[in-house]
Backbone as CSV, one residue per row, in Angstrom:
resi,resn,N_x,N_y,N_z,CA_x,CA_y,CA_z,C_x,C_y,C_z
1,MET,-22.785,-12.596,4.941,-21.454,-13.199,4.975,-20.422,-12.091,4.813
2,ASP,-19.391,-12.096,5.642,-18.317,-11.107,5.526,-17.471,-11.365,4.294
3,SER,-16.898,-10.281,3.769,-15.987,-10.419,2.643,-14.695,-11.051,3.123
4,PRO,-14.032,-11.848,2.278,-12.763,-12.428,2.681,-11.714,-11.347,2.810
5,ARG,-10.777,-11.536,3.693,-9.687,-10.584,3.898,-8.409,-11.204,3.348
6,LEU,-8.278,-11.141,2.069,-7.172,-11.781,1.381,-5.956,-10.841,1.329
7,THR,-4.779,-11.433,1.478,-3.551,-10.668,1.260,-2.747,-11.260,0.127
8,HIS,-3.046,-12.485,-0.248,-2.294,-13.111,-1.334,-3.159,-14.195,-1.970
9,VAL,-3.227,-14.212,-3.278,-3.976,-15.227,-4.011,-3.102,-15.702,-5.153
10,ARG,-3.069,-17.015,-5.357,-2.343,-17.568,-6.498,-3.353,-18.205,-7.424
11,VAL,-3.273,-17.824,-8.697,-4.194,-18.348,-9.697,-3.389,-18.734,-10.913
12,ASN,-3.626,-19.928,-11.435,-2.965,-20.345,-12.664,-3.940,-20.137,-13.809
13,VAL,-3.508,-19.425,-14.850,-4.344,-19.109,-15.979,-3.614,-19.357,-17.280
14,ARG,-4.389,-19.518,-18.352,-3.790,-19.683,-19.704,-3.419,-18.337,-20.322
15,ASP,-4.268,-17.348,-20.113,-4.058,-16.048,-20.734,-3.829,-15.006,-19.634
16,LEU,-2.552,-14.773,-19.326,-2.207,-13.866,-18.234,-2.703,-12.456,-18.488
17,ASP,-2.582,-11.969,-19.717,-3.034,-10.607,-20.027,-4.531,-10.434,-19.775
18,ALA,-5.318,-11.420,-20.190,-6.784,-11.361,-19.960,-7.075,-11.420,-18.458
19,ALA,-6.331,-12.250,-17.742,-6.549,-12.364,-16.298,-6.190,-11.067,-15.595
20,ILE,-5.127,-10.424,-16.003,-4.741,-9.137,-15.423,-5.837,-8.109,-15.624
21,ARG,-6.343,-8.003,-16.855,-7.422,-7.043,-17.140,-8.641,-7.336,-16.243
22,TRP,-8.996,-8.618,-16.101,-10.152,-8.972,-15.313,-9.955,-8.636,-13.843
23,TYR,-8.763,-8.963,-13.293,-8.512,-8.647,-11.873,-8.426,-7.144,-11.653
24,GLU,-7.868,-6.409,-12.602,-7.845,-4.945,-12.449,-9.279,-4.410,-12.385
25,TRP,-10.150,-4.941,-13.225,-11.554,-4.529,-13.187,-12.206,-4.949,-11.879
26,LEU,-11.992,-6.187,-11.454,-12.623,-6.720,-10.267,-12.131,-6.008,-8.992
27,LEU,-10.829,-5.840,-8.846,-10.263,-5.245,-7.639,-10.306,-3.722,-7.648
28,GLY,-10.387,-3.164,-8.865,-10.390,-1.698,-8.978,-9.043,-1.077,-8.773
29,VAL,-7.986,-1.856,-8.857,-6.617,-1.344,-8.730,-5.773,-1.954,-9.841
30,PRO,-4.771,-1.209,-10.312,-3.932,-1.725,-11.384,-2.916,-2.739,-10.866
31,ALA,-2.445,-3.593,-11.773,-1.324,-4.481,-11.440,-0.118,-3.596,-11.224
32,THR,0.627,-3.857,-10.158,1.771,-2.977,-9.839,3.121,-3.652,-10.060
33,GLY,3.141,-4.900,-10.421,4.409,-5.558,-10.651,4.240,-6.877,-11.352
34,HIS,5.227,-7.203,-12.169,5.236,-8.467,-12.913,6.569,-9.129,-12.676
35,TRP,6.570,-10.460,-12.601,7.822,-11.170,-12.412,7.736,-12.530,-13.069
36,PRO,8.768,-13.038,-13.661,9.996,-12.321,-14.057,9.693,-11.365,-15.207
37,PRO,10.488,-10.328,-15.348,10.188,-9.279,-16.313,10.065,-9.742,-17.779
38,ASP,10.877,-10.702,-18.159,10.883,-11.122,-19.579,9.735,-12.046,-19.938
39,ALA,9.224,-12.826,-19.017,8.088,-13.733,-19.276,7.273,-13.883,-17.971
40,PRO,6.479,-12.883,-17.653,5.799,-12.878,-16.371,4.882,-14.077,-16.122
41,THR,5.016,-14.611,-14.906,4.095,-15.654,-14.427,3.467,-15.229,-13.115
42,TYR,3.922,-14.091,-12.583,3.433,-13.561,-11.317,3.037,-12.096,-11.535
43,VAL,1.914,-11.705,-10.985,1.459,-10.306,-11.062,1.036,-9.887,-9.662
44,HIS,1.447,-8.721,-9.265,1.118,-8.185,-7.945,0.085,-7.073,-8.081
45,PHE,-0.985,-7.155,-7.310,-2.000,-6.097,-7.222,-1.909,-5.526,-5.812
46,ASP,-1.665,-4.249,-5.704,-1.513,-3.614,-4.416,-2.883,-3.129,-3.932
47,VAL,-3.528,-3.930,-3.078,-4.848,-3.567,-2.585,-4.782,-2.779,-1.286
48,GLY,-3.591,-2.602,-0.729,-3.449,-1.836,0.508,-4.002,-0.419,0.384
49,PRO,-3.671,0.325,-0.704,-4.233,1.670,-0.835,-5.756,1.680,-0.907
50,SER,-6.341,0.666,-1.496,-7.810,0.598,-1.551,-8.385,0.408,-0.155
51,GLN,-7.746,-0.467,0.651,-8.199,-0.669,2.011,-8.095,0.628,2.816
52,PHE,-7.000,1.351,2.615,-6.832,2.621,3.310,-7.931,3.607,2.936
53,ALA,-8.212,3.721,1.623,-9.232,4.660,1.164,-10.608,4.327,1.757
54,LEU,-10.839,3.054,2.013,-12.113,2.639,2.617,-12.107,2.789,4.135
55,GLY,-10.994,3.231,4.711,-10.911,3.390,6.156,-10.661,2.071,6.887
56,ARG,-10.248,1.063,6.163,-9.967,-0.244,6.759,-8.486,-0.349,7.084
57,TYR,-8.071,0.326,8.143,-6.657,0.431,8.438,-6.026,-0.884,8.875
58,GLU,-6.754,-1.693,9.622,-6.214,-2.999,10.025,-5.921,-3.851,8.790
59,GLU,-6.848,-3.862,7.807,-6.648,-4.625,6.576,-5.482,-4.040,5.780
60,SER,-5.368,-2.712,5.768,-4.256,-2.060,5.086,-2.928,-2.486,5.707
61,VAL,-2.874,-2.505,7.029,-1.653,-2.951,7.736,-1.330,-4.387,7.343
62,SER,-2.328,-5.217,7.306,-2.105,-6.627,6.960,-1.526,-6.778,5.541
63,VAL,-2.111,-6.055,4.588,-1.621,-6.104,3.216,-0.196,-5.579,3.129
64,CYS,0.072,-4.466,3.817,1.416,-3.899,3.824,2.450,-4.855,4.403
65,ARG,2.102,-5.469,5.492,3.036,-6.413,6.126,3.308,-7.612,5.213
66,SER,2.281,-8.074,4.525,2.438,-9.160,3.594,3.337,-8.743,2.433
67,THR,3.150,-7.547,1.918,3.985,-7.030,0.834,5.427,-6.878,1.297
68,ILE,5.627,-6.325,2.471,6.958,-6.105,3.007,7.691,-7.430,3.252
69,ALA,6.944,-8.447,3.657,7.575,-9.765,3.880,8.159,-10.299,2.577
70,ARG,7.513,-10.000,1.467,8.012,-10.457,0.163,8.989,-9.479,-0.456
71,HIS,8.808,-8.193,-0.177,9.614,-7.128,-0.777,10.032,-6.124,0.307
72,PRO,11.035,-6.441,1.111,11.383,-5.604,2.232,11.763,-4.163,1.924
73,LYS,12.109,-3.885,0.673,12.498,-2.515,0.313,11.414,-1.777,-0.461
74,HIS,10.167,-2.212,-0.302,9.031,-1.604,-0.990,8.642,-0.327,-0.214
75,ALA,9.157,0.802,-0.665,8.939,2.074,0.051,7.463,2.413,0.176
76,GLY,6.693,2.147,-0.859,5.273,2.455,-0.810,4.535,1.675,0.260
77,ALA,4.907,0.408,0.417,4.269,-0.401,1.481,4.658,0.117,2.848
78,TRP,5.907,0.533,3.004,6.343,1.097,4.291,5.623,2.408,4.586
79,ARG,5.447,3.260,3.552,4.711,4.533,3.752,3.282,4.287,4.188
80,LEU,2.626,3.378,3.480,1.225,3.094,3.812,1.107,2.408,5.174
81,LEU,2.048,1.540,5.520,2.057,0.924,6.844,2.204,2.008,7.927
82,THR,3.098,2.941,7.697,3.302,4.048,8.646,2.000,4.796,8.916
83,VAL,1.359,5.189,7.847,0.128,5.992,7.950,-0.996,5.178,8.600
84,SER,-1.165,3.948,8.177,-2.238,3.115,8.711,-2.062,2.874,10.196
85,LEU,-0.843,2.535,10.601,-0.561,2.310,12.018,-0.844,3.581,12.838
86,ALA,-0.412,4.728,12.312,-0.634,5.977,13.026,-2.103,6.272,13.199
87,LEU,-2.894,6.028,12.168,-4.332,6.298,12.266,-5.058,5.316,13.147
88,LEU,-4.446,4.174,13.398,-4.979,3.190,14.346,-4.582,3.530,15.796
89,GLY,-3.755,4.566,15.939,-3.287,4.949,17.268,-2.095,4.140,17.737
90,LYS,-1.463,3.396,16.855,-0.292,2.574,17.203,0.966,3.402,16.895
91,THR,1.137,4.441,17.700,2.131,5.468,17.440,3.546,4.952,17.431
92,GLU,3.909,4.116,18.397,5.285,3.605,18.445,5.588,2.741,17.220
93,GLU,4.662,1.897,16.821,4.870,1.098,15.632,4.947,1.969,14.386
94,ALA,4.118,3.018,14.370,4.113,3.948,13.222,5.461,4.681,13.140
95,LYS,5.999,5.076,14.262,7.293,5.765,14.264,8.403,4.830,13.758
96,ALA,8.351,3.581,14.165,9.345,2.617,13.683,9.208,2.393,12.176
97,ALA,7.967,2.329,11.700,7.742,2.168,10.271,8.223,3.416,9.505
98,LEU,8.011,4.593,10.106,8.465,5.839,9.472,9.983,5.848,9.354
99,THR,10.665,5.362,10.352,12.133,5.277,10.291,12.572,4.445,9.089
100,GLN,11.922,3.302,8.909,12.264,2.458,7.760,11.880,3.141,6.437
101,THR,10.737,3.796,6.432,10.296,4.521,5.228,11.342,5.550,4.830
102,LEU,11.819,6.318,5.803,12.797,7.368,5.517,14.147,6.789,5.100
103,THR,14.444,5.598,5.540,15.672,4.924,5.094,15.549,4.607,3.592
104,LEU,14.388,4.162,3.190,14.160,3.828,1.781,13.837,5.042,0.919
105,GLN,13.252,6.075,1.497,12.885,7.266,0.759,13.284,8.496,1.578
106,PRO,14.584,8.829,1.596,15.057,9.906,2.457,14.500,11.275,2.121
107,ASP,13.990,11.473,0.908,13.469,12.788,0.521,11.963,12.941,0.841
108,LEU,11.383,11.985,1.522,9.942,12.062,1.828,9.662,13.289,2.694
109,SER,8.661,14.045,2.285,8.236,15.223,3.028,6.727,15.377,2.878
110,LEU,6.146,16.208,3.720,4.715,16.464,3.607,4.389,17.109,2.260
111,ALA,5.235,18.024,1.817,5.014,18.653,0.529,5.052,17.644,-0.611
112,HIS,6.005,16.692,-0.528,6.089,15.656,-1.547,4.786,14.839,-1.598
113,VAL,4.303,14.477,-0.442,3.079,13.673,-0.345,1.883,14.468,-0.863
114,GLU,1.819,15.737,-0.547,0.694,16.555,-1.002,0.656,16.689,-2.521
115,ASN,1.837,16.675,-3.149,1.915,16.826,-4.598,2.030,15.533,-5.365
116,ASN,2.302,14.423,-4.704,2.501,13.132,-5.346,1.742,12.069,-4.562
117,ASN,0.469,12.003,-4.795,-0.390,11.117,-4.005,-1.356,10.403,-4.954
118,ILE,-1.572,9.116,-4.722,-2.433,8.345,-5.592,-3.929,8.566,-5.354
119,TYR,-4.253,9.199,-4.249,-5.663,9.334,-3.882,-6.328,10.528,-4.568
120,ALA,-7.443,10.280,-5.223,-8.179,11.335,-5.934,-9.014,12.173,-4.962
121,GLU,-9.487,11.541,-3.902,-10.367,12.262,-2.969,-9.533,13.086,-1.975
122,PRO,-9.852,14.376,-1.868,-9.127,15.218,-0.922,-9.136,14.666,0.503
123,ALA,-10.224,14.079,0.928,-10.307,13.536,2.298,-9.300,12.407,2.495
124,ASP,-9.104,11.573,1.493,-8.127,10.480,1.586,-6.707,11.051,1.673
125,ARG,-6.438,12.068,0.848,-5.091,12.706,0.881,-4.849,13.328,2.244
126,GLU,-5.858,13.970,2.788,-5.711,14.618,4.110,-5.478,13.582,5.213
127,ARG,-6.185,12.450,5.177,-5.971,11.388,6.158,-4.551,10.825,6.034
128,PHE,-4.058,10.678,4.807,-2.711,10.175,4.591,-1.697,11.144,5.222
129,ARG,-1.878,12.434,4.989,-1.009,13.453,5.555,-1.097,13.436,7.093
130,GLU,-2.319,13.329,7.609,-2.523,13.264,9.052,-1.770,12.074,9.673
131,GLY,-1.820,10.938,8.994,-1.110,9.765,9.491,0.400,9.993,9.534
132,LEU,0.948,10.642,8.540,2.390,10.927,8.545,2.755,11.886,9.686
133,LEU,1.898,12.882,9.903,2.118,13.809,11.016,2.099,13.090,12.365
134,LYS,1.103,12.206,12.552,1.001,11.457,13.793,2.179,10.525,14.018
135,ALA,2.758,10.046,12.907,3.922,9.160,13.004,5.213,9.953,13.271
136,GLY,5.154,11.281,13.092,6.290,12.111,13.429,6.967,12.776,12.261
137,LEU,6.439,12.672,11.062,7.051,13.376,9.926,6.713,14.857,10.066
138,ASN,7.718,15.705,10.135,7.462,17.114,10.366,8.259,18.016,9.400
139,ARG,8.517,17.490,8.227,9.263,18.318,7.252,8.534,18.385,5.951
């Protein structure tokens, strides 16, 4: 049986802190956002980077688009969308995503990405850089 390709799950729990710890363990990624800040009832787990690291670019694109639909100014989702589209060979879409990325993060550069990257594996960092180059980032 294939694994489900989820982009959004809603779960009601009694102990949100315990649920967050469990999902962080299960998904292997940290919670990246809580809402509302004073009494959270919503927690966001960004699984897009995990999909990218596994080479699942279509799934990464899907997660990024879902995130962007909810948070249009999420620079990280736009960056990952750019890279994933470029590595899928969807160059024109990647260039459009890069334009939006640079609107949200005008200081983005290859050097910045090389020094500020969430990926521990050198091969993942190199693929991320490669995707930015293919999308047209040349600074």
